[in-house]
N, C-alpha and C positions, 0 to 999 in steps of 0.2 A: 566488383560485383560477388552478390551472395551468393557462395555455391550450394547449400542447403536451406533453400527457402522455407522447405516444408518443416524441418527443422524449428528453425525460427519460427516459426508459426506458432510450433505446439507451444514454446517456451513462452510467447506471447499471453497463448491462452493460457498457462499455466499463471502467469503472471497477473492475468484476469483475478484468474480466481482465488490468489493470493487476497488481491484487494476486498474482494467480496466476503473473504471469510474473517478479515480487516472489520470489513462494515458488520457481518453476523456476532464480530465478539464488541462493538460500540453499541449496539442494537440491545445486546443482553444489560450492557453497562448500563444505558438508557433508562431498561425496566425496571433497574436495581435501586439505583441510586437516582429517583425521581425529582429531587430539587435539581438536578444537574440534566433532566431530560434533556433541556433544550441546546445543550452544548455537547453533547454524545449524539446527538440527532442528525447537529447539524456536519460532525466527525462522519458519521453514518452515510450522509446524501453525497460529502464531497467523496466517500471510498468508491462510493457504487458510480459518481462520475469519472475517478480514473478506471474503474473496469472497465466503462465504456471510450472511455483514452483511446485504452489497450487495442481494446475490438477497434475502433477506429484507425490506427494505428497497422492493426494487421491487416484490414484492408490493404491500405496505400499502399503498405509492403506487397498483396498478394496481386494488386494491379500493375506494380510499379518494381518488379525487383531488382531489373538493370539497376536503378537509380540508388541502389542502396550497398554500400560495406560493411562487410561484419567489424564492431567493434570489439569491447569488451564482454570475452564470454561468459555464459554464466551456466551453473551447475542444476540442471532442471531437479536432480535429488537434492541439492538445498533448497529449492524454494517447495518440493512437497515434504521434507522436513521443516522449513518455515511453517507452510499450514498445517502441519499436523500437531504442531506447537500451541498455533491459536485455536484451533480445535480442543486441546484438553485445556488451554483456561478458559473455554467457553464452559466445560463439563465444572469446573472446576467453582467458577463461578453461580454457574447455575446451584450448584449443591450448598451455597453460602460460604464457600472456603476462602473469600476473598475480601481484605479490607478496600475500601473507597481509593484509601494511599498506593497501596499495594494495585490494584487495578490502572489507577496514574500511572505508575512506575512501568507496566509490562506494557503500558499505551503509547509510553514515550521509546520504548526499548523498541517495538517494534516498527516508529517511525523513523528510529536511527538506523534501523536495519531498514527501512524503504530507500531511506538518504542514502545509504551505502550501498543501494543497490544503482546507482545511475543509469537511472533510464534512458537517460539523453545520450550515453555511452556506448549502450550493447549493440546498437545500428549507428552507423555514418550515413546522412543523406541529406543531399541539400534541399529535397521537399520543406517547402514553408509549413504546411499545414502539419504535418508529420512532427518537426522539431516543435513546432506551437503547443501541439498535444502532450508530448515529454515535457516542455518546462512546464507547464500549466501543473502537470502533477505534481514535478519537484520542487515548484514554490507551494504548493499548496502542502504538500509536505514537511518542509520545514518551517512554515505558522503552525502546521496539529503541535510539530515535536515543542514550538515555542509556547505555544499557547499550553500544551501539557506542563512544560516547565512553569510556568506561573500557577497553575490549581497544586501543582506539588509545592511548589513555595508558599503558597498560601495555609497547605494544611499543617506546612512543618514551622513550628513557630519557630526563633531563633536563624532562620534559614535568608 
């Protein structure tokens, strides 16, 4: 059983904030590169869904803490640093200091970092709904990285 449920809930709240920060970055990309607006807005929608999934996961943890064990530890300061990095990129993007290719590289690196977060390993539980929500986030994130890799390859001749 988890010994510090409040701490884990705080981490989950911060992870949801990270997903919403990513959504904000992608929303800004959709405003800058209108020809690719549909692509970026699909990512926005899914990042917002991930934040909702994490909120649902936190609710499940709150209701049934006895069904959870601590898994892979996450550093809350690292999550805050990740969010601040995304905000800095949004500022750069708004100041027109970023090429589309650079934005795609940044987005791919963000998705890679989210994959490495390993949502499914943060908490261990037999709760089917919790595990399903975590798997959905992981699956979408892997797909996002693949889509971004394809976009990058399409903008770089010879790759």
